[in-house]
Each structure stands twice: as C-alpha cells, then as structure tokens.
N, C-alpha and C positions, 0 to 999 in steps of 0.2 A: 828660274823665276816663274812662280805660278801666278797667273792672272786671277784676281778677285772675281767671284762668281756672283756679283751683285747685279740686280736688274738696274737699268737706268732710272734716274728720277722721273716723277710724273711729267715735269716740264720737258725733259729731254725726250721722253717717248712721245709726247705731243708733238714736238718738233720733228722727230723721225717721221711720224705718221703724216704730218703736214707735208714734209718733203716728198713723201711717196704720193700722196693724193693729189695735190695741186697740179703737178705736171701731167699726171695720168689723166685727170679730168680735162685739163685744157687740150691735151693731145686727142683725147677721145672725142671731144666736142668738134675739133677741127676735121678729124677723119670721118666722123659719123654724120656731120651736119648735112651733107648731100643726101644721105640715105634716110635720116630720121627727122630732118628739119621741119617736115610738114606735119608730123604727128603732134598730138597734144603733149604739153610739157610733162604731165605725169608719166606718160607712155615713154617719151624719149628719155627722161630721167632713169626709168626702169631699165631701158636697154642699156644706157650708159653705165649704170651702176652694176648691172649684170657682168659687164666686161671688166670694169675698173677694179671692183672690190676683190675678185679673185687674184688678178694680177698683183694688186698691192699686198694682199695678205700672204700669198705663197712665194712671191718672187722679190718684190721691191722692199718691203719692210724688213724681211730677214736680211737681205743684202746690206741695207743701210744699218741695221743693228749690228751686224758683223764689223762693219767699217767703223761704227761708234766705239766698239770694243777695242779695235786696233788702234784708233786715235786716242782713246782714253789710256791705254797701256803705254803708248809711246810718250804721251804727255806726263804720266806719273813717272816713268823712267827719267825724264828730263828734270822734273821737280825734285824728286827724291834723291839724295846722295847715296851712292853706292855703300852698302854695309861691308865691312871687312871681316 
C-alpha cells in the first residue's frame, strides 16, 4: 500500500506549526528568562526567536509532519475497507 503524497491542509499545517512553536517558546522563556530577562523586549524576543525558529523548522515541525503522515495513514487504513 502506497501512502498518498499530499501535503496536509492549511488548517493541519497551522496546527502542526503551533504544536511546535508554543512549547518551544514557553520552554525558551523559562530557560532564558534568568539570562535575558533584563533586556528590552525586542532584544529578548530576538534572542528567543534566534533559538526557537531553527529548532522548530529543522527538528520539531518535520518530526510532527512525519507523525501526521503516519497517523493519517493509520486512520485511512481503519476507515477504508481492504480491497480484494
């Protein structure tokens, strides 16, 4: 059985990206607050995004996208009856 090579819908992509960004930003704020908490907000945001964006783009979003493909394939196997 070959998986369809369709990209996820815009809504699903938005959810995948949010699932990557929200925890990374939260974790980044917790870890970096002692180091950059006294900097002006634009500078601390710059530092945070310099770390979060590459991690999200190169690691977390691709992993979540692969998981989405596996979940979608498993779901379509359950929904569609097997062809004889």
